[in-house]
Backbone as JSON, one array per atom type, in Angstrom:
{
  "sequence": "XXXXXXXXXXXXXXXXXXXXXXXXXXXXXXXXXXXXXXXXXXXX",
  "N": [[-2.77, -11.18, -12.87], [-0.13, -11.81, -12.23], [0.79, -9.33, -11.36], [-0.64, -8.99, -8.98], [0.41, -11.1, -7.47], [3.06, -10.23, -7.24], [2.64, -7.9, -5.76], [1.64, -8.95, -3.36], [3.87, -10.44, -2.53], [5.65, -8.36, -2.11], [4.41, -6.99, 0.01], [4.55, -8.95, 2.01], [7.35, -9.2, 2.24], [7.93, -6.6, 3.16], [6.59, -6.41, 5.66], [7.33, -8.62, 7.2], [9.85, -8.36, 8.7], [9.03, -6.42, 10.58], [6.97, -7.71, 11.98], [8.4, -9.87, 13.04], [9.99, -8.52, 14.8], [8.46, -7.96, 17.0], [8.17, -8.61, 20.35], [7.83, -11.84, 21.84], [6.22, -11.95, 24.14], [4.41, -9.92, 23.76], [2.51, -10.73, 21.94], [0.16, -12.19, 23.0], [-1.15, -10.15, 24.39], [-3.94, -8.12, 24.91], [-5.23, -5.09, 23.61], [-7.58, -3.97, 24.59], [-10.58, -5.4, 26.08], [-12.43, -5.69, 23.97], [-10.98, -5.86, 21.67], [-8.89, -7.79, 19.44], [-6.07, -9.83, 20.24], [-2.63, -9.77, 19.07], [-1.79, -12.34, 18.75], [-4.18, -13.79, 18.47], [-5.06, -12.81, 16.02], [-2.99, -13.63, 14.37], [-3.22, -16.43, 14.42], [-5.52, -16.98, 13.01]],
  "CA": [[-2.51, -12.1, -11.78], [1.28, -11.64, -11.86], [0.92, -8.08, -10.6], [-1.17, -9.28, -7.65], [1.4, -11.95, -6.8], [4.2, -9.37, -6.92], [2.22, -7.0, -4.69], [1.59, -9.73, -2.13], [5.25, -10.74, -2.14], [6.22, -7.11, -1.6], [3.82, -6.75, 1.33], [5.14, -9.94, 2.92], [8.75, -8.8, 2.47], [7.96, -5.36, 3.93], [6.07, -6.54, 7.01], [7.93, -9.73, 7.95], [10.78, -7.91, 9.75], [8.29, -5.72, 11.63], [6.28, -8.7, 12.8], [9.41, -10.64, 13.76], [10.59, -7.69, 15.84], [7.55, -7.88, 18.15], [8.57, -9.59, 21.37], [6.87, -12.93, 22.0], [5.28, -11.65, 25.24], [3.42, -8.93, 23.32], [1.49, -11.35, 21.08], [-1.15, -12.49, 23.61], [-1.68, -8.98, 25.08], [-5.07, -7.46, 24.25], [-5.27, -3.66, 23.89], [-8.75, -3.87, 25.47], [-11.36, -6.64, 25.94], [-13.19, -5.77, 22.72], [-10.03, -6.0, 20.57], [-8.17, -9.06, 19.33], [-4.62, -9.77, 20.45], [-1.85, -10.08, 17.88], [-1.75, -13.8, 18.65], [-5.46, -14.24, 17.92], [-5.07, -12.45, 14.59], [-1.98, -14.45, 13.69], [-3.69, -17.81, 14.34], [-6.58, -17.07, 12.0]],
  "C": [[-1.06, -11.95, -11.3], [1.49, -10.39, -11.01], [0.45, -8.29, -9.16], [-0.17, -10.11, -6.84], [2.61, -11.11, -6.36], [3.86, -8.42, -5.77], [2.18, -7.74, -3.36], [2.99, -10.08, -1.63], [5.92, -9.51, -1.54], [5.7, -6.81, -0.2], [4.43, -7.69, 2.36], [6.58, -9.57, 3.25], [8.84, -7.55, 3.35], [7.58, -5.57, 5.39], [6.67, -7.66, 7.83], [8.9, -9.25, 9.02], [10.06, -7.19, 10.9], [7.58, -6.7, 12.56], [7.26, -9.54, 13.62], [10.03, -9.83, 14.89], [9.71, -7.55, 17.08], [7.92, -8.99, 19.12], [7.45, -10.61, 21.6], [5.83, -12.66, 23.09], [4.2, -10.66, 24.83], [2.28, -9.55, 22.51], [0.16, -11.63, 21.79], [-1.82, -11.29, 24.3], [-2.8, -8.33, 24.26], [-5.05, -5.97, 24.6], [-6.47, -3.29, 24.77], [-9.62, -5.1, 25.21], [-12.11, -6.79, 24.62], [-12.29, -5.99, 21.5], [-9.38, -7.37, 20.58], [-6.7, -8.84, 19.64], [-3.92, -10.09, 19.15], [-1.8, -11.6, 17.65], [-3.04, -14.34, 18.06], [-5.55, -13.94, 16.43], [-4.15, -13.36, 13.82], [-2.47, -15.88, 13.49], [-4.7, -17.97, 13.22], [-6.02, -16.73, 10.69]]
}
């Protein structure tokens, strides 16, 4: 269980700066009608 927690913490630490670097206007943009926007994924 500790290993899983450490892996999740590492993933969060690695991806947080990348997600924070995405401009706010890009979140609701859908790549195409069949895909989810970043905002829709983030809400769920």
